[in-house]
TINUTOR-812920 format. One line per 5 residues: number of its first residue (from 1); their letters; for each residue x, y, z of N, C-alpha, C. Coordinates in steps of 0.2 Angstrom, whole numbers, plus 2048, in hexadecimal, padded with zeros to 3 digits. Atoms other than C-alpha are relative to their C-alpha. Layout:
NUM	a	X/Y/Z/X/Y/Z/X/Y/Z; ... .
END
This chain:
1	msggg	7F9/7FF/802/61A/F5A/50A/802/7FC/7FA; 7FE/803/806/620/F56/4F9/806/803/7FD; 7FB/7FE/803/62F/F58/4EE/806/802/805; 7FB/7FE/7FC/63E/F61/4F6/806/7FD/800; 7FA/804/801/64B/F55/4F0/802/7FC/806 .
6	yvlqa	7FF/804/7FA/649/F4A/4FF/802/7F9/7FE; 7FF/807/801/651/F39/4FF/7FB/7FB/803; 805/804/7FD/645/F32/50C/7FB/806/802; 806/7FB/7FF/634/F3B/50E/7FA/7FC/803; 806/802/7FD/626/F37/51A/7FA/805/800 .
11	sgisv	805/7FB/801/615/F3F/517/7FA/7FD/804; 806/801/7FC/606/F3F/523/800/7F9/804; 800/806/7FC/60C/F31/52E/7FC/800/806; 804/801/7FA/600/F2B/53B/800/7F9/803; 800/807/7FC/601/F1D/548/7FC/800/806 .
16	rfggv	804/800/7FA/5F5/F18/555/801/7F9/804; 7FF/806/7FC/5F7/F0C/563/7F9/7FF/804; 806/800/7FD/5E5/F07/568/7FD/807/7FF; 803/7F9/801/5DD/F18/56B/805/806/801; 7FB/7FB/7FF/5ED/F21/56E/803/802/7F9 .
21	raltg	7FD/7FE/806/5F4/F2B/55F/808/802/802; 7F9/7FF/7FF/607/F29/55F/803/805/7FB; 7FD/7FB/805/60A/F33/54F/7F9/802/7FC; 806/7FD/804/5FD/F3F/546/803/804/7FB; 7FE/7FC/805/601/F45/535/807/803/7FF .
26	vdlgi	7FA/7FE/800/613/F46/536/803/800/7F9; 7FC/7FF/806/61D/F4D/527/807/801/802; 7F9/7FF/7FF/630/F4B/526/803/7FE/7FA; 7FC/802/806/63D/F4B/518/807/801/802; 7F8/800/7FF/650/F48/518/803/801/7FA .
31	ragev	7FD/7FF/807/65B/F4E/50A/807/7FD/801; 7F9/802/800/66C/F47/505/804/805/803; 7FB/7FB/7FD/67A/F4E/50F/7FE/804/806; 803/7FC/7FA/66F/F54/51D/800/7FC/806; 800/803/7FA/670/F50/52F/7FA/804/804 .
36	cglig	806/7FD/7FD/65E/F53/537/7FF/7FC/807; 801/803/7FA/65B/F51/549/7F8/800/802; 807/801/7FD/64A/F4B/551/800/800/807; 800/7FF/7F9/647/F51/562/7F9/800/803; 807/800/7FD/638/F51/56E/800/7FD/807 .
41	pngag	801/804/7F9/632/F4C/580/7FF/7F9/7FF; 802/807/800/630/F3A/585/7F9/7FF/7FE; 807/801/802/621/F33/57D/7FE/804/7FA; 801/7FC/806/622/F3F/56E/7FE/7FD/7FA; 801/804/806/622/F31/561/806/7FF/7FC .
46	kttlf	7FA/800/804/634/F32/55C/802/7F9/7FE; 7FE/807/801/638/F1F/55D/7FB/7FD/7FB; 805/803/805/627/F1B/555/801/802/7F9; 7FF/7FE/807/62B/F26/546/806/7FC/7FD; 7FA/804/802/63C/F1D/545/7FE/7F9/7FE .
51	dvlsg	803/807/802/633/F0C/545/7FC/800/7FA; 804/800/806/628/F12/537/805/801/7FA; 7FC/7FF/805/636/F19/52D/805/7FA/7FE; 7FB/806/802/641/F09/52E/7FC/7FA/7FE; 804/806/803/632/EFE/52A/7FE/7FB/806 .
56	irrpd	802/804/7FB/630/EF6/53B/7F9/800/802; 807/7FF/7FE/61F/EFD/53E/7FC/803/7F9; 804/7FD/805/612/F01/530/7FB/805/802; 804/7FB/7FD/609/F11/532/7F9/7FF/7FE; 808/800/801/5F6/F13/533/7FE/805/7FB .
61	ggrml	801/7FC/805/5F7/F21/527/806/804/7FE; 7FA/7FD/803/603/F2A/51C/804/7FC/7FB; 7FB/804/805/611/F24/510/807/803/801; 7F9/7FE/801/624/F24/50E/803/7FF/7F9; 7FD/800/807/62E/F27/4FF/808/800/801 .
66	ldgad	7F9/800/800/640/F22/4FC/802/802/7F9; 7FF/7FD/807/647/F2C/4ED/7FA/800/7FB; 807/7FF/803/635/F2F/4E8/7FC/7FA/7FF; 804/806/801/630/F1D/4E8/7FC/7FE/807; 804/802/7FA/622/F17/4F4/803/7FA/804 .
71	itrrs	7FD/806/7FC/62A/F0C/502/7FC/7FE/806; 804/801/7FA/61C/F0C/50E/7FF/7F9/803; 801/807/7FF/619/EFA/50D/806/7FB/800; 7FA/804/801/62B/EF4/50B/802/7FE/807; 7FD/802/7FA/633/EEA/518/806/803/803 .
76	pvwra	7FA/7FD/7FD/641/EEF/524/806/7FD/7FC; 7FA/803/804/64D/EE3/51A/800/803/7F9; 800/7FD/807/648/EEA/509/803/807/801; 7FE/7F9/7FF/64B/EFC/510/808/800/802; 7F9/800/7FF/65C/EF7/517/804/7FE/7FA .
81	rhgmr	7FD/802/806/661/EEF/507/800/805/7FA; 800/7FA/805/65D/EFF/4FE/803/806/803; 7FC/7FA/7FD/668/F0A/509/7FE/803/806; 802/7FE/7F9/65E/F0D/519/803/7FC/805; 7FD/804/7FA/667/F09/529/7FD/804/806 .
86	rtfqr	802/7FE/7FA/662/F0B/53B/803/7FD/806; 7FE/802/7F9/668/F0A/54D/7FB/801/805; 805/801/7FB/65E/F07/55C/802/803/807; 7FE/7FD/7F9/65C/F0F/56E/804/7FB/804; 7FC/805/7FD/661/EFE/575/805/7FD/7FC .
91	qqlfg	7FB/803/805/671/EF7/56F/7FE/7F9/7FE; 802/806/803/66F/EE9/564/807/7FD/7FC; 7FA/802/803/681/EE2/561/7FF/7F8/800; 7FF/807/800/686/ED0/55D/805/7FF/806; 7FB/800/7FB/68E/ECE/56E/805/7FB/800 .
96	qlsva	7FB/805/800/697/EBE/56B/805/800/7FA; 7FB/7FF/806/69F/EC4/55B/805/806/802; 7FB/7FB/7FF/6AE/ECF/55A/7FD/807/7FD; 802/7F9/803/6AC/EE2/556/801/7FF/7F8; 7FF/801/808/6B3/EDE/544/7FB/7FC/7FD .
101	dnvlv	805/805/803/6A7/ED0/541/7F9/803/800; 807/7FC/800/698/EDB/547/800/805/7FA; 800/7FC/806/69D/EE7/539/800/7FC/7FA; 800/804/806/6A0/EDA/52C/7FA/7FD/7FF; 807/803/801/68F/ED2/52F/7FC/805/7FC .
106	aqewr	805/7FB/804/687/EE2/528/801/800/7F9; 7FF/800/807/68F/EDF/517/7FF/7F9/7FD; 801/807/802/68B/ECC/516/7FA/7FF/7FB; 806/801/804/67A/ECF/50E/801/800/7F9; 7FE/7FF/807/682/ED3/4FD/802/7F9/7FD .
111	ggggg	7FE/806/803/688/EC1/4FC/807/800/7FE; 7F9/800/802/699/EBB/4F7/801/7FE/7F9; 7FF/803/807/696/EB3/4E6/802/7F9/800; 7FE/807/800/697/EA1/4E2/7FD/7FB/804; 803/804/7FB/68D/E9A/4F0/804/7FC/804 .
116	laadl	7FC/805/7FC/692/E8B/4FA/807/7FE/7FE; 7FA/803/803/69F/E85/4EE/806/805/801; 7FB/7FB/7FF/6A8/E96/4EF/802/800/807; 7FE/800/7F9/6A8/E95/502/805/7FA/801; 7FC/806/7FF/6AF/E83/502/807/800/7FD .
121	lafpa	7FA/800/804/6BC/E86/4F4/804/806/801; 7FC/7F9/7FF/6C1/E98/4F9/802/803/7F9; 7FF/7FD/807/6BF/E9E/4E7/803/807/801; 7FD/7FA/7FF/6CA/EAD/4E4/7FB/806/800; 805/7FA/7FF/6BB/EB9/4E1/7FD/800/807 .
126	rrsre	803/7FF/7F9/6B4/EB4/4F2/805/803/804; 7FA/7FD/7FC/6C5/EB7/4FA/800/808/7FF; 7FF/7F9/801/6C6/EC8/4F2/7FA/804/803; 806/7FD/7FD/6B4/ECD/4F7/801/800/808; 7FF/801/7F9/6B8/EC7/509/805/805/802 .
131	rarre	7FB/7FC/7FF/6C8/ED1/509/7FD/807/800; 803/7F9/801/6BF/EE1/503/7FB/802/805; 804/7FF/7FB/6B2/EDF/510/803/802/807; 7FC/800/7FA/6BE/EDD/51E/804/807/800; 7FC/7FA/800/6C8/EEC/518/7FB/806/801 .
136	rgerv	805/7FB/7FF/6B8/EF7/517/7FE/800/807; 801/800/7F9/6B4/EF1/529/805/804/804; 7FA/7FD/7FC/6C5/EF6/52F/800/808/7FF; 800/7F8/801/6C3/F08/527/7FB/803/804; 806/7FD/7FC/6B2/F0A/52F/802/800/807 .
141	ladcg	7FE/800/7F9/6B8/F05/540/805/806/802; 7FB/7FB/7FF/6C7/F11/53E/7FC/807/800; 804/7FA/800/6BB/F1F/539/7FC/802/806; 804/7FF/7FA/6B1/F1C/548/804/800/807; 7FB/7FF/7FA/6C0/F1D/554/800/7F9/804 .
146	igalg	800/807/7FC/6BF/F0A/559/804/7FB/7FC; 7FC/804/804/6CB/F03/54D/804/7FB/804; 7FC/804/7FC/6D5/EFB/55B/7FC/7FB/803; 804/805/7FD/6C6/EF1/561/7FE/7FB/7FC; 802/805/805/6C4/EE6/552/7FF/7F9/803 .
151	tayag	800/807/7FE/6C8/ED6/55B/7FC/7FF/807; 804/800/7FA/6BE/EDA/56B/7F9/7FD/7FF; 807/802/800/6AE/ED2/56F/7FB/805/801; 804/7FA/800/6A0/EDE/56C/7FC/800/807; 804/800/7FA/696/ED8/57B/804/803/807 .
156	glpvg	7FC/7FD/7FA/6A4/EDE/587/802/807/800; 7FE/7F9/800/6A5/EF0/582/7FC/804/804; 804/7FB/7FC/6A0/EFF/58C/7FA/803/7FB; 805/7FE/804/690/F07/586/802/805/7FA; 7FE/7FC/805/698/F15/57C/804/7FD/7FA .
161	qgrmv	7FC/803/806/6A4/F0A/572/7FB/7FB/7FD; 805/804/803/695/EFE/56F/7FC/804/7FB; 804/7FC/805/68B/F0D/567/804/801/7FA; 7FC/7FF/806/69A/F10/55C/800/7FA/7FB; 800/806/804/69A/EFE/556/7FA/800/7FC .
166	elara	806/7FF/804/688/F00/552/800/804/7FA; 800/7FB/805/68B/F0F/548/805/7FD/7FA; 7FB/802/805/69A/F07/53F/7FC/7FA/7FC; 803/805/803/68F/EF8/53B/7FA/803/7FB; 805/7FD/804/681/F03/534/803/804/7FA .
171	vadpp	7FD/7FD/806/68D/F0C/528/805/7FC/7FD; 7FB/805/804/698/EFD/523/7FE/7FF/7F9; 803/800/807/68D/EFB/514/7FD/807/7FF; 801/7F9/800/68C/F0E/50F/7F8/801/7FF; 808/7FF/800/67A/F14/513/7FF/806/7FC .
176	rvlll	803/7FA/804/670/F21/509/7FC/804/806; 804/7FD/7FA/665/F24/519/802/7FD/806; 7FE/803/7F9/66B/F22/52B/7FB/802/805; 804/7FE/7FB/65F/F22/539/803/7FE/807; 7FD/802/7FA/667/F23/54A/7FC/802/806 .
181	depas	804/7FF/7FA/65D/F21/55A/804/800/806; 7FC/7FE/7FA/665/F29/569/807/7FD/7FF; 7F9/803/801/677/F25/562/805/803/805; 7FB/7FD/7FC/680/F30/56F/7FE/7FE/808; 802/803/7FA/677/F27/57E/806/7FC/803 .
186	gmsap	7FB/804/7FC/684/F21/58B/807/802/7FD; 7F9/7FF/803/693/F29/581/803/806/805; 7FC/7FA/7FD/6A1/F34/589/800/806/7FB; 7FF/7FA/804/6A4/F45/582/805/7FF/7FA; 7FC/802/806/6B3/F3F/577/7FC/7FB/7FB .
191	ergql	803/805/805/6A8/F31/570/7FA/804/7FC; 805/7FC/804/69A/F3D/56C/803/804/7FB; 7FC/7FC/805/6A7/F48/563/801/7FB/7FA; 7FF/805/805/6AC/F38/559/7FA/7FF/7FC; 806/802/803/69A/F34/555/7FE/806/7FB .
196	aavvr	802/7FA/804/696/F46/54F/805/800/7FA; 7FB/800/805/6A6/F45/544/7FE/7FB/7FA; 801/805/805/6A1/F35/53C/7F9/802/7FC; 806/7FE/803/68F/F3B/539/801/806/7FB; 7FF/7FB/805/695/F4B/531/803/7FE/7FA .
201	rlaqe	7FC/803/806/6A1/F42/525/7FB/7FC/7FC; 805/804/804/693/F36/520/7FC/805/7FC; 805/7FB/804/688/F45/51B/804/804/7FB; 7FC/7FB/804/695/F51/514/804/7FC/7FA; 7FC/804/805/6A0/F44/50B/7FD/7FB/7FC .
206	egcav	803/805/803/695/F36/507/7F8/801/7FE; 807/7FE/802/684/F3F/505/7FB/7FC/803; 805/804/7FC/67B/F34/512/7FB/805/803; 805/7FC/7FD/66B/F3B/518/7FF/7FD/807; 800/802/7F9/66B/F3A/52B/7FA/803/804 .
211	llveh	805/7FD/7FB/65D/F3B/538/801/7FC/806; 7FF/803/7F9/660/F39/54A/7FC/802/805; 804/7FF/7FA/656/F38/55A/805/801/805; 7FB/800/7FB/660/F3E/569/7FD/805/805; 802/7FC/7FB/65B/F45/57A/805/805/802 .
216	nvafv	7FB/7FB/7FE/66B/F4E/57C/7FF/806/7FB; 802/7FA/804/665/F5F/575/806/803/7FD; 7FB/7FD/802/675/F67/574/804/7FD/7FB; 7FD/804/805/67D/F59/56A/7FC/801/7F9; 805/7FF/806/66E/F5B/55E/801/806/7FD .
221	mdlct	800/7FA/803/66F/F6D/55C/807/802/7FD; 7F9/7FF/803/682/F6D/559/801/7FC/7F9; 7FE/804/806/682/F5F/54C/7FB/801/7FA; 805/801/806/672/F60/542/7FF/807/7FC; 801/7FA/804/66F/F6C/534/7F8/802/800 .
226	rvvvl	807/7FE/7FF/65C/F6B/537/7FD/7FC/806; 802/803/7FA/652/F66/546/7F8/800/7FF; 807/801/800/640/F5F/547/7FE/7FF/807; 803/801/7FA/636/F60/557/7F9/7FC/800; 806/804/7FF/629/F53/55B/7FD/801/807 .
231	dlgrv	803/800/7F9/61C/F55/569/7F9/7FD/7FF; 807/803/800/60D/F4A/56C/7FE/7FD/7F9; 801/803/807/60F/F42/55B/800/804/7FB; 801/7FC/806/60F/F51/551/807/804/7FF; 7FA/7FC/801/61D/F5C/549/7FE/807/803 .
236	laegt	801/7FA/7FD/61E/F6B/555/804/806/7FD; 7FC/7FB/803/62C/F75/54C/805/7FC/7FC; 7FB/802/805/639/F73/53F/804/806/7FE; 7FC/7FB/802/648/F7D/53A/807/7FF/802; 7F9/800/7FE/65A/F81/53E/800/800/807 .
241	aaevr	7FF/800/7F9/661/F7F/54F/7FE/806/804; 802/7FA/7FE/65F/F91/552/7F9/802/800; 807/7FF/801/64E/F92/54C/7FC/7FC/805; 804/805/7FB/648/F83/557/801/803/807; 7FF/7FD/7F9/650/F8B/566/7FC/806/802 .
246	adplv	804/7FA/7FF/647/F9B/564/7F9/7FF/7FF; 807/801/801/636/F93/560/7FD/800/807; 803/800/7FA/62B/F97/56F/7FC/7FA/802; 803/806/7FF/621/F88/56D/805/7FA/802; 7FB/805/7FE/630/F7D/56E/803/801/807 .
251	reayl	7FD/7FF/7FA/637/F86/57D/7FB/7FF/806; 805/801/7FB/627/F84/586/7FE/7F8/801; 801/807/800/624/F72/581/805/7FB/802; 7FB/804/7FF/635/F6B/582/806/802/803; 7F9/7FD/7FD/644/F76/586/7FF/803/807 .
256	gas	800/7FE/7F9/63D/F7B/597/7FF/807/801; 801/7F8/7FF/63B/F8E/594/7F9/802/800; 807/7FE/800/62C/F97/598/7FF/806/7FB .
END
């Protein structure tokens, strides 16, 4: 796979765990403004691929490009600071912090300017940046439908609301690439609708490239402009929702039809 205007591109990705091949020659690209779904049976390699894309795991073969530059050996921190964001299957909230502070944390890496002296003396520039970050956090929480939860402790939230806090934290500093690992898990139908609305807006209005793994196939088929199917560590099929639904290999291997 080459070219194609991809923001994030993976070519020939292979991962082995001992003698087991988790991924074999996987090619995947995501364009700006696209919502791409990644589906497949348990053990297909979806989370392993996410770990590779986000830099948590280095592949045994293949390479990754961000805006055409090779990032295969770049760390997760480097990738995050260059616009790649990720959520995880298991919630990873700062439970002892408020919802608002969970979102504020995501913006702190940029620094406030002025160092310790600015913190102690509350320089005007520092106060201005802090105010702007808090306002940004409030807007993001409102967009995610959880604006009323800003003062609540994140650790006490139901699963669905916790998922939305994770999404808000991931997009508080505007992402160029967003990787969502089972974002709808544990959500009610209204919460899934809110999630879909936020993801569509990010793609359509902000040009974010979105890749999501999700076991709720109906949710994926409704939301995603393109769907990639993994099976046994290989790309089995790729196309629009209608094309993937109609693919006999997909129906046999994953969707349960004969």
